[in-house]
N, C-alpha and C positions, 0 to 999 in steps of 0.2 A: 636626303643627302646621298650623293652618288658614291660608288665604291672607291673611286679615286680620292674624293674628298675625305671619305672615312679613313683611307690609308694614310693621307697626309696628316690628319688629326691624330692618328695613332702614333706617328713618328714624333710629333711634338710633345707627347706625353713623357714624363720622366720614367726611366726604367725602374727605379726603386720608389716605392710609395713613401710618403713622409713618415717619420718616426711616430710610433704609436705605443701606448702602454702595452705590456705583455698580454697576450691573449692567444687563444687558439688551442689546437690539440696538444702541442708540446706542454703548454702550461697545465692543461688538464691532466696529462700523464705525470707531470713533474719529473722529467727524465733527468737522471743523475749521470754526470760524466766523470770518469776516473781514468787517469793515465798512469801506466806502469812502465818502469824501464826494463831493460832486457833481463834484469835479474829478478824481476817481479816485485820491486819496491815502488811504493806510491810516490809519484812525482807531481801529479796535479790532482786537485780535490775540489769539485764544484759545490756550491751552496746546496743544490738539491741532493748531493751525495751525503752531506751532513744530516739533512732531513730524513733520508732513506735509511742510512746505516747508524746514525746516532753519534758519530765521531766528528769532532771539530777538525779543521784543516791541521791545526797544531798537533792533534792527537794522531792524525792519519798519515801526514806526509812523512816519507822516509821509512815507513813501516813495511814489512814483508806482507803483502796483501793477503796471501793464503792464511797466514797465521792470525792476521787481524780480523778477517771477515768470514772464515770458514771454520767449521767444527773440525776437530782433529781427525775424525774418522774419514773426512772427505779431502784431506790434504793431498794424498797421492793422486786422486782423480783430477783435482784442480790443477796441480802441477803438470800433469800430462796434457790436459787441455790447453794450458798456457804454452807449453812447448810446441804443440802441434800448430797453434796459430802463428807463433813466432817463426817456426821453421818453414811452414808451407805458405804462409801469407793468406790462407783462406779464412774467411769469416766464420765465426761460430755463433749460433743463436739458440737460445733455449732457456728453460727455467731451472734455477738452481737454488737450493736452500742456503741461506746465509745466516750468520750469527750477528744479531743486533748488539749494540753496546750494552743493552740491558740484559743480555744473556738469552733472549728469546730467539727462536728460529723463525725466519720469514722466507716465503718464496718470492724470488725476484726474477723478473724477465730480463735476460741479458742479450746484448749483441756485442761481440768482441771482434776486433779487427786490428791488424798490424799497421803501424805508422812508420814512415821513413823520413828522417830529416835530411838537410842538405849536406850533412857530414857523413851520411851513410849509416848513422846509428838508428836502431830500431826501437820502437816503443809499442805498447799494447794499449789501445783505447777501448774502454768498456762503457757502454751505454746501458743504464739499468733503470728499471721502473717496477713499482710494486705490481706483482703478478695479479692480484685481485683487481687492481685498478685497470690494468691492461685488458683483463678478461671482461670487465664491465663495459669498457669502451668498445671492445670488439663486438660484444653481444648487442650493444646499442646500435652500433654501425650496421651490423648484419640485419637487425630488425628494421632499421630505418630503410636500408636498401631494399629489403624484401617488401616492406609496406609500399614503398614508392613504386616499385616495379610491378607489383601484383594488385595494387589498390584499384577498385573501380572508380575511384575519384581521380579526376584529372589534376595533375600537379605540375607546376612549372616554377622556375626561379628566373627572375629577370634582373639585369644589372641596373644600376642607377640611371642609365640612359634608356631604360625600358626595352632592352633588347633581350631576347631569350638566351639563357645560359644552358638550361636543360629542361626537358619535358619527359614525363613518364609515358608508358605505352597507352594508358587510358586516354591521355590528352591527345596523343597521336590519332587514336581512333575517332575521337570527338571532332577534331579539326579535319580529319581526312588527309593528314600530311605526316610524313616520317619526321623523327626528331631532327635529323640532319638538315631538313629544310626549315626548321624553326630557328636553330641556333644562329645568333647574330642578327636576326630580323626582329622588327618591332611588331607590336600587337596589331596596329592598323594595317600592316602589310600581310598579316596572316588572316585576320578576321575581317575580310573584305565584305562579308554579308551583314556585318553589324556597323554601328557607328563607332569606328575605331578612334576617332579624334576625341569623342566624348569619354570613351573608356580610359584613354591615356590621360586625359585631364583629371579624371577621378583618381587614377593611380598616383599622379604627381601630388595630389593632395595627401595621399597616404604617406608618400616619401617625406613630405614637408612637415606634416603634423604628427605622424606616428599613429594616428587614429585609423583603425582598420575599417575596411568596407566588408560587411559580412552579409551573406545570403542575398546578394543583389539578384533580382529576378530578370533574366534576359531571355528574349524570345527572338528567333530568327529562322531562316531557311538556309541551311548549310549547302554548300555545292554538292556534297554527297547525296543529298535528298532534297532537291529544290522544290518538290511538289508538296511537301508537308512542313508544318511548323514544328520546330524543336524548342525545348526550353531548358535553361540551365540555371542553377544557383551558383553564383560566382562570388568569391571572397578574395580580398587582397590584404596582406599583412607586411609590415615593414620588417626586414631582417636586419639585426644588429649583432655585433660580436660582444664579447663580455665586457668590452671597454665602451660600448655604446656607439661604435663606429658603424654607419649605415653601409650595409653590404648590398642591398637591393630589395626586391619585393618577391614574396612568395605568393603564388596564385593557386587557389584550389577551385575546381569546377566540378559540380555534381550534375549529372544528366537527370533532369526531372521531367523529361518529355512525357513519360507514361502518366505521371501525376498531373501534368498540365493538361494532357488530353482527357484524362478522367474528370478533372475539374471542369474542363470545357463541355464534356458530355453531360455532366451533372447540371451545369448551368443551362445547357440546351434543353435538358429534360424538364428543369423547373420552368424554363421559358415556354415550352410546349404546354405544360400543364396550365400555366397562366393564360396562354393564348386560348386554350380550350375553355377555361373558366370564363374568359372574357367573351368568347363566342356564345357560351350558354346564356350570358347576361344580355348581350347586345343583338343576337341574331334571333328573329322570330318575335319581335316586340309587337308586331301587328299582323293581321290576317290579310296581308297584301303581298302577292308574289314579287312584284318589282321592288318593294321596300325591303322584303326579306333578302332578296338577292343583293341589293345595294349594301345592306348591313354585313353580308358575308364578305364582299369585296373590301369593305372598310376594315374589317378585322384582319384579313390576310395581308394587306398592304400597309406598311412596307415590311412587316415582321417576317413574312414567309416569302413574299414575291415582290418584284418591282412593278409588275402589272398584273392585274387579275380581271377576268370577265366571267359572268355567269350566263350561259346559254341554256334557255329553257326550250324543250322540244315543243314544236307546234302541236304535235299530237297530244302531248300531256295537257296543254292548256284547253284542248278540246275533248279531254277525257277519252282519248283513244290509245290503243296499245302502240308502243314504240316500234318502228320498222326493224326487222331482223337483218336486213341487208340493203345495199344500195344507198342512194343519196338520202340525206336527213335534213329536214327544215328546222331551223332554230330561230328563236326570238332572243337577240342579245339584249336582255332586260337590264343589265347593270355592268358597269365597268369602273375600275379605279386604278390609279397609278400614283407612284410616289413622286411624280413630277407634274408641274402645272399643265403640260401638254397632254393630249389624249394618248393613252398607251398605244405603242405601235401594234398595228395589226388587229386592233379592236374596233369593231364597228360601233356606230352610234347606238345608244340605248334604244330598244324597241325595234331595231331593224329586223326584218324577216330575211334570213340568209339561208341559202341551201348549200350544203357542203357535200361534195362527192364522196363516194365510198372509200377512196384512197387517202382521205384526210385523217389525221390522228384523232380529231374530235369525233369523227364518225366511227372510227374503230373503237373508241372508248364507249360509245353507245352500244354498238353491236356486241362487244365482248363483255360489257359491264365490268371492266377492269381498268385500272389506271394505265395511262400510257406515259412512260418516262423516257425523255431524250436527254441524257446527261450532258452531252456535248453536241449542240446544234451545228450542223454543217450546212453549206449552201444547198446541198441536195435535199435537206430536210425542210427548208423554208416553204416550198410549195405545198407540203403536207400539213403545215401549221396555218399559214395565212389563207384567207378566202380567195385572194386573186393575186396577180403579179404585182400590182401596186402595193398591196399590203405586205407581200414578201419583201419587196425592196425597202419598205419602211422598217421591217424587222431587222434587216441586215444593217441599215444605216444606224439604227438605234443600238446595235451591238448586242442584240439578244443572243445568248450563248447557251441557254438551257431552258428546257420546256417540260411542263407536266400538266396532263389533263386527267381529271378525276371525275368519275360519274356521280351524279346525284341520284341515289337509289333510296326509295322509301316504300316500305310495305311490299317489297318484291318488284317494284316497277321503276324503270329508268325515267327520270323526269328531265334530266339535262346534264350539263357538264360544267365543272369548275375549271377554268382555263388559267394557267399560271405561267409567267415568264420572268426571267431575270436578265438584267443588262448591267446595271450598276453594281449589284451584288455579284462578286466574282466567283463565289462558291457555287458549284453545280448542284442541282437537285440530287438528293440521294435517297436511300431506302427509308431513312428516318423522316425525311420530308414527305415521302409518299404516305407513310403511316399517319403523320399529322394532318396532311391535307385530306386524307380519306376520312379521318375522324371528324374533321370540321365539316366536310361535305355531307357526311351521314347525318350529322345533327341538323345542318341546314336543310337537308332534303326533307326531313320530317316537317319542318316549319313550312317549306314550299308546298308540300303535299297538303297540309292543313289549309294553307292559304288558297290553293287552287280549288280545293273542294268547297271552301268557304265562298269563294267567288262564284263558283258554279251554283251553289245553293242560293246565293244572293241574287244572281242573275235570274234563276228560276222563279224565286219568290217575287222579285221585282216584275218580271214579265207577267206572271199570273196576276199580280196586283194591278198593273196597268191595264191588262186585258179586261179585268173585272170592273175597272172604273169606267164610267160613261164618257162618251165624246159629246160634251154638252155644247149646244149652240150658244153663241154670245148673246143672243136675244131670244126671249120667249114672249108670249103675248103680253104686252104692257110691262115687261120687265127686262132690265139689262143685268147680266151677271158676268162674273169673272171668277176663275177658280185656279187653284194650284195644288199639286201633290208633290211632296219631296220625301224620298225614302230616308230611312235612318242610315247612319254611317256603318252599321254592322248588319250583316245578312240576317242574323237572328231576330232583329227588330223590325223587319219588313213584314207588312201583310195585314195590319189591322184597321187602318183608317180608310174612310171612304166619304164621298160626297155625291149628291145627286140633285137634279132639278127635273121635276115631272109635271108635264102639262096635264091639267085637270079640267073637267067640264066647267063651262061658265067662264072661260078665260082665266081660271085660277091656276096657280102654280104651287106645287109642293116643293119646298126646299129641305133637304135632308143632309145632315152631317153626322157620322157615327165613328166609333172607335171600339173595335173588338179587342178585349184584353188578351194579352199573349202576343206571340210573335211567330214569324215564320210561315211556312206554307199552310199549316193548320189554321192559323189566324186568318190568312188571306182567303182560304176556302170558306171559313165561317162567315167572313165579310161578304163573300159572294152570295151565300145563301140568304143573309139578312137583306142585302140590297135587292135581291130578286123578290123576296117576300114583301119588302116595303113597297116596291113598285105594284105588286099585285093588290095589296091592301089599299094603296092610294087610288087605284082605279075605281074602288068602291065609293070614293068621295066621302070617306068617314072623317069624323072629327079627329084632330091630332091625338087626343088622349085615347081614343078608341084604336087608332092605328098602333100606338105604342102598347096597348093592352094585348092586342093580337100578336105583335112581335114578341112581347114578353112571354106569352104562352107558348109560342113557337120556340123561342130560345131555350125554354126549360127542357125541351125534348132533345136539344143538341148538347151532347156530352161535354161537360166542362167548358161551357161558353158563357161568358159574361161580356156585356157590351154597354157602352153609353151611347146616347143618341139624342139629337134634337130634331123635332119634326115640326115644320112651320108651313102654313098654308097662307099664301098671299092672295087676297081678293081685290082685284083692281076696281071692281064696281063699288066697293064700299071704302076703298083706300085703308084697308086694315089687314092685320095679320092675326092668325090664330096659331098659337105655339104651345108645345108641350116639351118637357125635358125628362129624359130617363137617366139621371145621374150625371148629366153632361154639364160642362162649363157654360155659363150664361153668354148668349150672343152680345155683341156691342151694337148699340144704336147711335147713328150719327144723324141728328136732325139738322135741317137747314138752319144756319145762323146760330146754332147752339153747340156747346162742347159735347164731345162724344161721351157716352155713358154705358155702363154695363146694365143690362136689363135685370131688374129684381123679379125673379120668377121662382115658383116652387121647383126645387131641384129634382125631386122624384128619386126613385131608386134605379140602378142599372137594370138593363134587360137580362132576364135569366134568374133574377132573385125571386120574383113571383110573390103574389099575395098582397101587393100594395097598389092602390089605385093611382092613376096619373091624373093630373089636372091640366086644363086648357086655359091659357090666358090670352086675352085679346087686347091689342093696342093699335093705335093709328099709325099708318105707314103710307106717307104721301110722297108724290114726286119731289125729288130733291133730297129725300132721306136715303140713308144707306144702312143696311143690316149686314153685320159681319159674323159669320159662323167660322169656328176653328176647333181643332182638336188639341188635346193637352200637350202634344209635342211642341207646339208653338210657344207656350208660356212656362212650362215646367222645366226646371234645371235642378241640379244637385246642390248648387251653391247659393241660390237666392230664394227667399220666401215667395210663395205663389201670389200673395197680395202685391208685393213689389213688382212682380212680373206683369200682373194684370194692370197695374198703374202704367207700366212701360207701354203696354199695348194701347191703352187709352191715349197716351201722349203721342204715340206713333200715328194713330188714326187722325189726331188733330193736325198733323203735319201733312196729311194727304189731301187736304182741301183743295179743290179745283183740279185734281188730277183725274185722269181716266181710271176706270176700275182695274185695267190690266197693270198699269203702272203703280197703282195703289197696292195691288197684291205684291208686286216686286219690292216696293219700299218697306212694306211690313215685314216681309220675310228677311230682307237685308238687315232690318233693325233688330228683330227678335230671334232669328234663327241662328244658333251658334254653328260654326263650321264642324262638320262631322257630327251633327246632333245624334243623341242616343236614341231618339224615337222619331217615327215618321210623322208627317204633318199634313193635314188636309185643311185647306183654307177656301172659303167661298164668300164672296161679297155680291150682294144684290141691291139694285137701285131701281125704283119705278121709273118708267119713261115719262118725260115731260109731255103733258097734253095741252092742247090749245086752252088758253085761259089760266093755266097754272102759273106761268111766268117764272122768271129767275133761272138760275143755273144750279147744278148739283152742288151741295154743300159738303 
């Protein structure tokens, strides 16, 4: 409503309000009115005068007031006061002891004044109230005024049209406006930083129902401090007079900003602890650098940042010291964002990127300290992004704050956790730096473990592969195929091997073994056994004799136990001579028949000593296949070994008609679980077809 409209509306309102039952301050004081003529006799006597003095109008009217109401010792003083008022026309106010009808003395607060009628006659009007009642009212009024003016609680009174009638100094400070700018204006005109319409709707409900709104929690950013949130506890109560007439609404406002911020800080602290606990559970679940980095980015997005990336130093992956100055090469091994698109300025996972020395991420590595940019400007973007295109992407995405935290473990910098915010409007602050540093420190230990694990795995795997022979696909009269697959964990690499050794008389020795244990020590022991096996094979000994020598040799190798199968194929006799040292039995696939596991004396593992080995001879003709394997192919934690061996036999049946290389792959695909816990050696041998044998391989 405009000012003009408001003025017209005011003129339409009646000057006097409708008649209402007695109420208000005068009723509370019960003011008595008494009129005396110029001679001091009572000519008017009000009902409150009867209540105050005890005399009925019939008893009081016409009586000399001094004689009626004052003790004799005060007559002269009263007469003099009366004469002064009548002669001078000045008012007199004060407290005077009067005599009640019952004879008691009471202190009464008086205000006396001279009256003049149209005939020129004078009268004296006395207004009187019980002094104790007046004192109580004055005390209450003074207390109320002082409480309102000095209270830290904001107080206001609004009329039924929801316009401010009065506000106290505390509310002036809260709203940032003086009282004079409140009066006559509505809440929605003053509280422009809040939903004024909704507040007024709520107050109308208070006016209509009389039900108060108490401790309503309101949060906003006032014009006096637009950078920070403030909070208030707001209450509204309907004001009524003693007759129940609605006077307006009382509004109390308590500034609870400190409590609000403390609660927010406590909630943030709980959130940070929860995030750290989540990181402890989710980060470092595997010994894989990339997976660990990915887990870290998944934890921090979106709770800490809108976009995150983990950059691992190229030098760290190659177990070299980080550069102290100059450009730095990183592998961007993981990134995450709260949005479907790739986070701005983050390179594709596994990209190898070089950052110059003036980039923040490089500074983070050189100083080993976090780099915080609370408010990112256009000048900062080239120091964050790798190139101009990435900088433009950051600007387009609205990245406004940046944080880089080093990944440091065991005194060595491994990489950087890179964090950005765009949708989250809050800038990174000191608390975020502490949280990110804690998360980065925990993740760095896992990254360090993973990179050393991968280094050990690579070393063991390299040693294992170097120790395994490069077998020809064909030996004299024999076709072979072989496979080696390392375990999913570095510690499990190293114990399995296979070999095919040409012997005199066109014979071939086929060997598969498994050194118990894992890692580099197992791989080294395997290399010793393989070399010894080749040496003993050159002597053209029977399989049992070869195993006996290997057993004796193994006894001298500290803490080495191994299983082994040693088989000699003699193409001149179409037969095999075989011995086992605690190894699983080979499978035999004869032409036109179902595959079967050979029933052979198991023997004891190499290194046990004192138990003789036995040699078994069986026919092995063109078209037959002999399958050697280590326990990693068939042993699992969840299935009995007998069921797994049956699965192997079934898988062999399905390889009929396949080449040996393809058969190896089929068998591994069927039996080898992804990320197997043990390494696997597999060797398949088949005699070559000779003229006159006929048929194809079964």
